[in-house]
Jmol script that loads the backbone (N, CA, C; Angstrom):
load data "model"
ATOM      1  N   UNK A   1      75.297 162.860 125.309  1.00  0.00           N
ATOM      2  CA  UNK A   1      75.908 160.959 124.591  1.00  0.00           C
ATOM      3  C   UNK A   1      76.366 160.054 125.225  1.00  0.00           C
ATOM      4  N   UNK A   2      75.893 158.737 125.240  1.00  0.00           N
ATOM      5  CA  UNK A   2      77.034 157.904 126.126  1.00  0.00           C
ATOM      6  C   UNK A   2      77.398 156.578 124.429  1.00  0.00           C
ATOM      7  N   UNK A   3      78.993 156.442 124.763  1.00  0.00           N
ATOM      8  CA  UNK A   3      79.025 155.015 123.775  1.00  0.00           C
ATOM      9  C   UNK A   3      78.721 153.830 123.569  1.00  0.00           C
ATOM     10  N   UNK A   4      77.952 153.190 124.944  1.00  0.00           N
ATOM     11  CA  UNK A   4      77.072 152.236 125.049  1.00  0.00           C
ATOM     12  C   UNK A   4      75.060 152.936 126.298  1.00  0.00           C
ATOM     13  N   UNK A   5      74.540 152.318 125.309  1.00  0.00           N
ATOM     14  CA  UNK A   5      73.251 152.140 126.028  1.00  0.00           C
ATOM     15  C   UNK A   5      72.498 151.199 125.977  1.00  0.00           C
ATOM     16  N   UNK A   6      72.429 150.704 127.462  1.00  0.00           N
ATOM     17  CA  UNK A   6      71.240 149.574 127.765  1.00  0.00           C
ATOM     18  C   UNK A   6      70.030 149.862 127.784  1.00  0.00           C
ATOM     19  N   UNK A   7      69.012 149.293 127.452  1.00  0.00           N
ATOM     20  CA  UNK A   7      67.950 149.115 127.223  1.00  0.00           C
ATOM     21  C   UNK A   7      67.665 147.751 127.982  1.00  0.00           C
ATOM     22  N   UNK A   8      67.137 147.732 129.207  1.00  0.00           N
ATOM     23  CA  UNK A   8      66.800 146.363 129.822  1.00  0.00           C
ATOM     24  C   UNK A   8      65.950 146.709 131.117  1.00  0.00           C
ATOM     25  N   UNK A   9      66.166 145.180 131.959  1.00  0.00           N
ATOM     26  CA  UNK A   9      65.003 145.494 133.424  1.00  0.00           C
ATOM     27  C   UNK A   9      66.297 145.964 134.497  1.00  0.00           C
ATOM     28  N   UNK A  10      65.832 146.245 135.630  1.00  0.00           N
ATOM     29  CA  UNK A  10      66.751 146.141 136.526  1.00  0.00           C
ATOM     30  C   UNK A  10      67.755 145.619 136.656  1.00  0.00           C
ATOM     31  N   UNK A  11      67.776 144.118 136.701  1.00  0.00           N
ATOM     32  CA  UNK A  11      68.921 143.023 136.618  1.00  0.00           C
ATOM     33  C   UNK A  11      69.831 143.421 135.510  1.00  0.00           C
ATOM     34  N   UNK A  12      69.729 143.338 134.911  1.00  0.00           N
ATOM     35  CA  UNK A  12      70.486 143.718 133.793  1.00  0.00           C
ATOM     36  C   UNK A  12      71.260 144.850 133.872  1.00  0.00           C
ATOM     37  N   UNK A  13      70.520 146.362 134.471  1.00  0.00           N
ATOM     38  CA  UNK A  13      70.947 147.573 134.783  1.00  0.00           C
ATOM     39  C   UNK A  13      71.345 147.884 135.858  1.00  0.00           C
ATOM     40  N   UNK A  14      71.146 147.059 137.018  1.00  0.00           N
ATOM     41  CA  UNK A  14      72.686 147.174 137.772  1.00  0.00           C
ATOM     42  C   UNK A  14      73.915 147.050 137.753  1.00  0.00           C
ATOM     43  N   UNK A  15      74.257 146.043 137.170  1.00  0.00           N
ATOM     44  CA  UNK A  15      75.644 145.310 137.032  1.00  0.00           C
ATOM     45  C   UNK A  15      75.881 146.441 135.852  1.00  0.00           C
ATOM     46  N   UNK A  16      75.797 146.798 134.923  1.00  0.00           N
ATOM     47  CA  UNK A  16      75.956 147.546 133.714  1.00  0.00           C
ATOM     48  C   UNK A  16      76.175 149.230 133.914  1.00  0.00           C
ATOM     49  N   UNK A  17      75.100 149.370 134.869  1.00  0.00           N
ATOM     50  CA  UNK A  17      75.548 150.704 135.105  1.00  0.00           C
ATOM     51  C   UNK A  17      77.032 151.013 136.376  1.00  0.00           C
ATOM     52  N   UNK A  18      77.322 150.049 136.987  1.00  0.00           N
ATOM     53  CA  UNK A  18      77.955 150.231 137.766  1.00  0.00           C
ATOM     54  C   UNK A  18      79.426 150.173 136.953  1.00  0.00           C
ATOM     55  N   UNK A  19      79.290 149.598 135.804  1.00  0.00           N
ATOM     56  CA  UNK A  19      80.556 149.767 134.467  1.00  0.00           C
ATOM     57  C   UNK A  19      80.155 150.738 133.823  1.00  0.00           C
ATOM     58  N   UNK A  20      79.573 151.894 134.546  1.00  0.00           N
ATOM     59  CA  UNK A  20      79.771 153.288 133.434  1.00  0.00           C
ATOM     60  C   UNK A  20      78.944 153.167 131.939  1.00  0.00           C
ATOM     61  N   UNK A  21      77.917 151.977 132.322  1.00  0.00           N
ATOM     62  CA  UNK A  21      77.178 151.847 130.958  1.00  0.00           C
ATOM     63  C   UNK A  21      75.964 153.114 131.015  1.00  0.00           C
ATOM     64  N   UNK A  22      75.345 153.645 130.318  1.00  0.00           N
ATOM     65  CA  UNK A  22      74.109 154.415 130.206  1.00  0.00           C
ATOM     66  C   UNK A  22      72.834 153.195 130.266  1.00  0.00           C
ATOM     67  N   UNK A  23      72.365 153.021 131.459  1.00  0.00           N
ATOM     68  CA  UNK A  23      71.100 152.574 131.371  1.00  0.00           C
ATOM     69  C   UNK A  23      69.653 153.335 131.723  1.00  0.00           C
ATOM     70  N   UNK A  24      68.792 152.618 130.643  1.00  0.00           N
ATOM     71  CA  UNK A  24      67.333 152.564 130.791  1.00  0.00           C
ATOM     72  C   UNK A  24      66.630 151.617 130.785  1.00  0.00           C
ATOM     73  N   UNK A  25      65.173 151.265 132.136  1.00  0.00           N
ATOM     74  CA  UNK A  25      64.370 150.307 131.741  1.00  0.00           C
ATOM     75  C   UNK A  25      63.284 150.976 131.647  1.00  0.00           C
ATOM     76  N   UNK A  26      62.699 151.039 130.213  1.00  0.00           N
ATOM     77  CA  UNK A  26      61.846 151.517 129.539  1.00  0.00           C
ATOM     78  C   UNK A  26      60.445 150.665 129.596  1.00  0.00           C
ATOM     79  N   UNK A  27      59.517 151.582 130.100  1.00  0.00           N
ATOM     80  CA  UNK A  27      57.953 150.836 130.077  1.00  0.00           C
ATOM     81  C   UNK A  27      57.535 150.167 128.390  1.00  0.00           C
ATOM     82  N   UNK A  28      56.330 149.530 128.514  1.00  0.00           N
ATOM     83  CA  UNK A  28      56.068 148.936 127.351  1.00  0.00           C
ATOM     84  C   UNK A  28      56.117 150.178 126.234  1.00  0.00           C
ATOM     85  N   UNK A  29      55.159 151.465 127.212  1.00  0.00           N
ATOM     86  CA  UNK A  29      54.720 152.492 126.162  1.00  0.00           C
ATOM     87  C   UNK A  29      55.768 153.228 125.751  1.00  0.00           C
ATOM     88  N   UNK A  30      57.380 152.770 126.604  1.00  0.00           N
ATOM     89  CA  UNK A  30      58.328 154.029 125.643  1.00  0.00           C
ATOM     90  C   UNK A  30      59.474 153.285 125.031  1.00  0.00           C
ATOM     91  N   UNK A  31      59.625 152.083 125.106  1.00  0.00           N
ATOM     92  CA  UNK A  31      60.707 151.158 124.685  1.00  0.00           C
ATOM     93  C   UNK A  31      61.035 151.358 123.570  1.00  0.00           C
ATOM     94  N   UNK A  32      59.697 151.740 122.623  1.00  0.00           N
ATOM     95  CA  UNK A  32      59.901 151.820 121.362  1.00  0.00           C
ATOM     96  C   UNK A  32      61.117 153.254 120.890  1.00  0.00           C
ATOM     97  N   UNK A  33      60.408 154.353 121.943  1.00  0.00           N
ATOM     98  CA  UNK A  33      60.994 155.618 121.496  1.00  0.00           C
ATOM     99  C   UNK A  33      62.257 155.381 122.362  1.00  0.00           C
ATOM    100  N   UNK A  34      62.260 154.957 123.497  1.00  0.00           N
ATOM    101  CA  UNK A  34      63.922 155.445 123.777  1.00  0.00           C
ATOM    102  C   UNK A  34      64.917 154.211 123.048  1.00  0.00           C
ATOM    103  N   UNK A  35      64.338 152.975 122.467  1.00  0.00           N
ATOM    104  CA  UNK A  35      65.135 152.704 121.319  1.00  0.00           C
ATOM    105  C   UNK A  35      65.590 153.198 120.069  1.00  0.00           C
ATOM    106  N   UNK A  36      64.958 154.207 119.752  1.00  0.00           N
ATOM    107  CA  UNK A  36      65.119 155.240 118.858  1.00  0.00           C
ATOM    108  C   UNK A  36      66.179 155.984 119.360  1.00  0.00           C
ATOM    109  N   UNK A  37      66.275 156.511 120.261  1.00  0.00           N
ATOM    110  CA  UNK A  37      66.962 157.682 120.423  1.00  0.00           C
ATOM    111  C   UNK A  37      68.101 156.845 121.146  1.00  0.00           C
ATOM    112  N   UNK A  38      68.455 156.002 121.612  1.00  0.00           N
ATOM    113  CA  UNK A  38      69.575 155.142 121.664  1.00  0.00           C
ATOM    114  C   UNK A  38      70.216 155.015 120.296  1.00  0.00           C
ATOM    115  N   UNK A  39      69.755 154.376 119.585  1.00  0.00           N
ATOM    116  CA  UNK A  39      70.118 154.339 118.022  1.00  0.00           C
ATOM    117  C   UNK A  39      70.756 155.541 117.871  1.00  0.00           C
ATOM    118  N   UNK A  40      70.078 156.615 117.800  1.00  0.00           N
ATOM    119  CA  UNK A  40      70.554 157.708 117.189  1.00  0.00           C
ATOM    120  C   UNK A  40      71.365 158.490 117.785  1.00  0.00           C
ATOM    121  N   UNK A  41      71.966 157.997 119.137  1.00  0.00           N
ATOM    122  CA  UNK A  41      73.294 158.287 120.031  1.00  0.00           C
ATOM    123  C   UNK A  41      74.027 157.623 120.646  1.00  0.00           C
ATOM    124  N   UNK A  42      74.011 156.717 120.310  1.00  0.00           N
ATOM    125  CA  UNK A  42      74.363 155.509 120.954  1.00  0.00           C
ATOM    126  C   UNK A  42      75.868 155.053 119.948  1.00  0.00           C
ATOM    127  N   UNK A  43      76.862 153.889 120.485  1.00  0.00           N
ATOM    128  CA  UNK A  43      77.491 153.572 119.399  1.00  0.00           C
ATOM    129  C   UNK A  43      77.156 151.801 119.411  1.00  0.00           C
ATOM    130  N   UNK A  44      77.298 151.339 120.751  1.00  0.00           N
ATOM    131  CA  UNK A  44      76.503 150.340 121.109  1.00  0.00           C
ATOM    132  C   UNK A  44      74.873 150.137 121.920  1.00  0.00           C
ATOM    133  N   UNK A  45      74.308 149.554 121.583  1.00  0.00           N
ATOM    134  CA  UNK A  45      72.632 149.689 121.986  1.00  0.00           C
ATOM    135  C   UNK A  45      72.514 148.119 122.350  1.00  0.00           C
ATOM    136  N   UNK A  46      72.074 147.992 124.125  1.00  0.00           N
ATOM    137  CA  UNK A  46      72.691 146.380 124.306  1.00  0.00           C
ATOM    138  C   UNK A  46      70.677 146.362 124.769  1.00  0.00           C
ATOM    139  N   UNK A  47      70.339 145.283 124.067  1.00  0.00           N
ATOM    140  CA  UNK A  47      68.474 145.405 124.899  1.00  0.00           C
ATOM    141  C   UNK A  47      68.691 143.281 125.532  1.00  0.00           C
ATOM    142  N   UNK A  48      67.920 143.949 126.520  1.00  0.00           N
ATOM    143  CA  UNK A  48      67.444 142.036 126.867  1.00  0.00           C
ATOM    144  C   UNK A  48      66.073 141.925 126.045  1.00  0.00           C
ATOM    145  N   UNK A  49      66.445 140.772 126.299  1.00  0.00           N
ATOM    146  CA  UNK A  49      65.167 139.501 125.466  1.00  0.00           C
ATOM    147  C   UNK A  49      63.506 140.417 125.900  1.00  0.00           C
ATOM    148  N   UNK A  50      63.289 140.928 126.961  1.00  0.00           N
ATOM    149  CA  UNK A  50      61.904 142.031 127.057  1.00  0.00           C
ATOM    150  C   UNK A  50      61.873 142.931 126.794  1.00  0.00           C
ATOM    151  N   UNK A  51      62.644 144.059 126.762  1.00  0.00           N
ATOM    152  CA  UNK A  51      62.628 145.060 125.506  1.00  0.00           C
ATOM    153  C   UNK A  51      62.707 145.029 124.240  1.00  0.00           C
ATOM    154  N   UNK A  52      63.626 143.744 123.667  1.00  0.00           N
ATOM    155  CA  UNK A  52      63.404 143.500 122.431  1.00  0.00           C
ATOM    156  C   UNK A  52      62.593 143.098 121.913  1.00  0.00           C
ATOM    157  N   UNK A  53      61.326 142.392 122.695  1.00  0.00           N
ATOM    158  CA  UNK A  53      60.219 141.854 122.084  1.00  0.00           C
ATOM    159  C   UNK A  53      59.428 142.826 121.957  1.00  0.00           C
ATOM    160  N   UNK A  54      59.242 144.048 122.710  1.00  0.00           N
ATOM    161  CA  UNK A  54      58.172 145.308 122.820  1.00  0.00           C
ATOM    162  C   UNK A  54      58.549 146.100 121.237  1.00  0.00           C
ATOM    163  N   UNK A  55      59.673 146.076 120.735  1.00  0.00           N
ATOM    164  CA  UNK A  55      60.163 146.792 119.347  1.00  0.00           C
ATOM    165  C   UNK A  55      58.724 146.851 118.351  1.00  0.00           C
ATOM    166  N   UNK A  56      58.636 147.688 117.463  1.00  0.00           N
ATOM    167  CA  UNK A  56      57.736 147.426 116.351  1.00  0.00           C
ATOM    168  C   UNK A  56      58.433 146.437 115.275  1.00  0.00           C
ATOM    169  N   UNK A  57      57.018 145.625 114.766  1.00  0.00           N
ATOM    170  CA  UNK A  57      57.920 145.156 113.962  1.00  0.00           C
ATOM    171  C   UNK A  57      58.773 145.441 112.851  1.00  0.00           C
ATOM    172  N   UNK A  58      59.466 144.760 112.638  1.00  0.00           N
ATOM    173  CA  UNK A  58      60.911 145.338 111.910  1.00  0.00           C
ATOM    174  C   UNK A  58      61.882 146.305 112.455  1.00  0.00           C
ATOM    175  N   UNK A  59      61.653 146.848 113.405  1.00  0.00           N
ATOM    176  CA  UNK A  59      62.643 147.937 113.781  1.00  0.00           C
ATOM    177  C   UNK A  59      63.982 147.244 114.372  1.00  0.00           C
ATOM    178  N   UNK A  60      64.036 146.283 115.212  1.00  0.00           N
ATOM    179  CA  UNK A  60      65.013 145.380 115.525  1.00  0.00           C
ATOM    180  C   UNK A  60      66.046 145.165 114.626  1.00  0.00           C
ATOM    181  N   UNK A  61      65.202 144.329 113.756  1.00  0.00           N
ATOM    182  CA  UNK A  61      65.985 143.602 112.586  1.00  0.00           C
ATOM    183  C   UNK A  61      66.822 144.991 111.863  1.00  0.00           C
ATOM    184  N   UNK A  62      65.779 146.136 111.464  1.00  0.00           N
ATOM    185  CA  UNK A  62      66.318 147.092 110.813  1.00  0.00           C
ATOM    186  C   UNK A  62      67.586 147.459 111.306  1.00  0.00           C
ATOM    187  N   UNK A  63      67.402 147.996 112.568  1.00  0.00           N
ATOM    188  CA  UNK A  63      68.768 148.203 113.297  1.00  0.00           C
ATOM    189  C   UNK A  63      69.814 147.379 113.199  1.00  0.00           C
ATOM    190  N   UNK A  64      69.753 146.312 113.383  1.00  0.00           N
ATOM    191  CA  UNK A  64      70.601 145.658 113.778  1.00  0.00           C
ATOM    192  C   UNK A  64      71.170 145.191 111.793  1.00  0.00           C
ATOM    193  N   UNK A  65      71.038 145.547 110.792  1.00  0.00           N
ATOM    194  CA  UNK A  65      71.183 145.159 109.791  1.00  0.00           C
ATOM    195  C   UNK A  65      71.833 146.369 109.293  1.00  0.00           C
ATOM    196  N   UNK A  66      71.685 147.734 109.810  1.00  0.00           N
ATOM    197  CA  UNK A  66      72.154 148.856 110.086  1.00  0.00           C
ATOM    198  C   UNK A  66      73.950 148.750 110.019  1.00  0.00           C
ATOM    199  N   UNK A  67      74.186 147.958 111.088  1.00  0.00           N
ATOM    200  CA  UNK A  67      75.200 147.866 111.221  1.00  0.00           C
ATOM    201  C   UNK A  67      76.356 148.885 112.359  1.00  0.00           C
ATOM    202  N   UNK A  68      75.213 150.534 112.719  1.00  0.00           N
ATOM    203  CA  UNK A  68      76.339 151.760 113.465  1.00  0.00           C
ATOM    204  C   UNK A  68      74.793 152.348 113.560  1.00  0.00           C
ATOM    205  N   UNK A  69      74.327 152.302 114.458  1.00  0.00           N
ATOM    206  CA  UNK A  69      75.459 151.474 115.698  1.00  0.00           C
ATOM    207  C   UNK A  69      75.117 150.071 116.254  1.00  0.00           C
ATOM    208  N   UNK A  70      75.995 149.683 116.499  1.00  0.00           N
ATOM    209  CA  UNK A  70      76.182 148.147 117.023  1.00  0.00           C
ATOM    210  C   UNK A  70      74.761 147.760 117.845  1.00  0.00           C
ATOM    211  N   UNK A  71      73.594 146.987 117.282  1.00  0.00           N
ATOM    212  CA  UNK A  71      72.580 146.409 118.453  1.00  0.00           C
ATOM    213  C   UNK A  71      72.730 145.069 118.605  1.00  0.00           C
ATOM    214  N   UNK A  72      72.601 144.848 119.910  1.00  0.00           N
ATOM    215  CA  UNK A  72      72.426 143.448 120.537  1.00  0.00           C
ATOM    216  C   UNK A  72      71.526 143.284 121.341  1.00  0.00           C
ATOM    217  N   UNK A  73      71.074 142.122 120.947  1.00  0.00           N
ATOM    218  CA  UNK A  73      70.052 141.622 122.430  1.00  0.00           C
ATOM    219  C   UNK A  73      71.076 140.476 122.767  1.00  0.00           C
ATOM    220  N   UNK A  74      71.085 140.995 124.597  1.00  0.00           N
ATOM    221  CA  UNK A  74      71.707 139.875 125.590  1.00  0.00           C
ATOM    222  C   UNK A  74      71.097 139.037 125.856  1.00  0.00           C
ATOM    223  N   UNK A  75      71.575 138.077 125.979  1.00  0.00           N
ATOM    224  CA  UNK A  75      70.848 136.612 126.738  1.00  0.00           C
ATOM    225  C   UNK A  75      70.525 137.025 127.682  1.00  0.00           C
ATOM    226  N   UNK A  76      68.974 136.246 128.242  1.00  0.00           N
ATOM    227  CA  UNK A  76      68.391 136.103 129.243  1.00  0.00           C
ATOM    228  C   UNK A  76      68.773 135.688 130.698  1.00  0.00           C
ATOM    229  N   UNK A  77      69.171 136.554 131.331  1.00  0.00           N
ATOM    230  CA  UNK A  77      70.058 135.888 132.522  1.00  0.00           C
ATOM    231  C   UNK A  77      68.957 135.525 133.683  1.00  0.00           C
ATOM    232  N   UNK A  78      67.906 134.933 133.365  1.00  0.00           N
ATOM    233  CA  UNK A  78      66.638 134.402 134.793  1.00  0.00           C
ATOM    234  C   UNK A  78      66.864 132.984 133.973  1.00  0.00           C
ATOM    235  N   UNK A  79      67.009 132.537 132.887  1.00  0.00           N
ATOM    236  CA  UNK A  79      66.771 131.352 132.565  1.00  0.00           C
ATOM    237  C   UNK A  79      67.920 131.434 131.265  1.00  0.00           C
ATOM    238  N   UNK A  80      69.392 131.443 131.984  1.00  0.00           N
ATOM    239  CA  UNK A  80      70.192 131.455 130.872  1.00  0.00           C
ATOM    240  C   UNK A  80      70.890 130.594 130.069  1.00  0.00           C
ATOM    241  N   UNK A  81      70.666 130.372 128.488  1.00  0.00           N
ATOM    242  CA  UNK A  81      70.600 128.965 127.414  1.00  0.00           C
ATOM    243  C   UNK A  81      72.159 129.395 126.681  1.00  0.00           C
ATOM    244  N   UNK A  82      73.090 128.826 126.595  1.00  0.00           N
ATOM    245  CA  UNK A  82      74.040 128.730 125.307  1.00  0.00           C
ATOM    246  C   UNK A  82      73.316 129.841 124.174  1.00  0.00           C
ATOM    247  N   UNK A  83      73.899 131.137 123.618  1.00  0.00           N
ATOM    248  CA  UNK A  83      73.064 131.852 122.684  1.00  0.00           C
ATOM    249  C   UNK A  83      74.862 131.969 122.293  1.00  0.00           C
ATOM    250  N   UNK A  84      74.729 130.522 120.908  1.00  0.00           N
ATOM    251  CA  UNK A  84      76.116 130.735 119.903  1.00  0.00           C
ATOM    252  C   UNK A  84      76.136 131.871 118.600  1.00  0.00           C
ATOM    253  N   UNK A  85      74.961 132.295 118.524  1.00  0.00           N
ATOM    254  CA  UNK A  85      75.163 133.819 117.630  1.00  0.00           C
ATOM    255  C   UNK A  85      75.914 135.124 118.254  1.00  0.00           C
ATOM    256  N   UNK A  86      75.136 134.821 119.627  1.00  0.00           N
ATOM    257  CA  UNK A  86      75.821 136.091 120.398  1.00  0.00           C
ATOM    258  C   UNK A  86      76.748 136.111 120.792  1.00  0.00           C
ATOM    259  N   UNK A  87      78.197 134.326 121.376  1.00  0.00           N
ATOM    260  CA  UNK A  87      79.191 134.733 121.806  1.00  0.00           C
ATOM    261  C   UNK A  87      80.300 134.885 120.205  1.00  0.00           C
ATOM    262  N   UNK A  88      79.615 134.255 119.064  1.00  0.00           N
ATOM    263  CA  UNK A  88      80.212 134.807 117.945  1.00  0.00           C
ATOM    264  C   UNK A  88      80.198 136.197 117.251  1.00  0.00           C
ATOM    265  N   UNK A  89      79.117 137.031 117.775  1.00  0.00           N
ATOM    266  CA  UNK A  89      79.141 138.434 117.393  1.00  0.00           C
ATOM    267  C   UNK A  89      80.106 138.969 118.086  1.00  0.00           C
ATOM    268  N   UNK A  90      79.863 138.902 119.460  1.00  0.00           N
ATOM    269  CA  UNK A  90      80.785 139.721 120.703  1.00  0.00           C
ATOM    270  C   UNK A  90      82.069 139.151 120.010  1.00  0.00           C
ATOM    271  N   UNK A  91      82.585 138.269 119.799  1.00  0.00           N
ATOM    272  CA  UNK A  91      83.969 138.043 119.493  1.00  0.00           C
ATOM    273  C   UNK A  91      84.767 138.914 118.408  1.00  0.00           C
ATOM    274  N   UNK A  92      83.913 138.659 117.367  1.00  0.00           N
ATOM    275  CA  UNK A  92      83.883 139.298 115.911  1.00  0.00           C
ATOM    276  C   UNK A  92      84.472 141.072 116.705  1.00  0.00           C
ATOM    277  N   UNK A  93      83.456 141.843 117.093  1.00  0.00           N
ATOM    278  CA  UNK A  93      83.410 142.841 117.723  1.00  0.00           C
ATOM    279  C   UNK A  93      84.418 143.257 118.301  1.00  0.00           C
ATOM    280  N   UNK A  94      85.162 142.807 119.457  1.00  0.00           N
ATOM    281  CA  UNK A  94      86.330 142.790 120.231  1.00  0.00           C
ATOM    282  C   UNK A  94      87.293 142.229 119.208  1.00  0.00           C
ATOM    283  N   UNK A  95      87.419 141.416 118.230  1.00  0.00           N
ATOM    284  CA  UNK A  95      88.161 141.369 117.418  1.00  0.00           C
ATOM    285  C   UNK A  95      89.321 139.730 117.884  1.00  0.00           C
ATOM    286  N   UNK A  96      88.198 138.856 118.794  1.00  0.00           N
ATOM    287  CA  UNK A  96      88.588 137.527 119.113  1.00  0.00           C
ATOM    288  C   UNK A  96      88.192 136.595 118.408  1.00  0.00           C
ATOM    289  N   UNK A  97      88.272 136.689 117.212  1.00  0.00           N
ATOM    290  CA  UNK A  97      87.794 135.491 116.486  1.00  0.00           C
ATOM    291  C   UNK A  97      88.567 134.158 116.504  1.00  0.00           C
ATOM    292  N   UNK A  98      87.633 133.336 116.929  1.00  0.00           N
ATOM    293  CA  UNK A  98      88.494 131.736 117.108  1.00  0.00           C
ATOM    294  C   UNK A  98      88.341 131.008 115.665  1.00  0.00           C
TER     295      UNK A  98
END
end "model"
wireframe off; spacefill off
backbone 0.3
color backbone group
């Protein structure tokens, strides 16, 4: 069991793996199963946008509403854009509310 699990592409996985995060790069066929396993075992589940798009209808939203584990979709590294909701959520999780 890992406290933090990333389901994403290799670009996201490389850096987070070096930081000790359990990383998985699921295929389209295994993404939903990997997500279910991560939600059942981790305290924080991170998904990149490509994996989030593979989730069955409503699965991601239900997991995010459950609040345990915390499930976050990471900003896109290839075309970064400000994501105010992500920043606010991370600040709240870290206790750095501004």
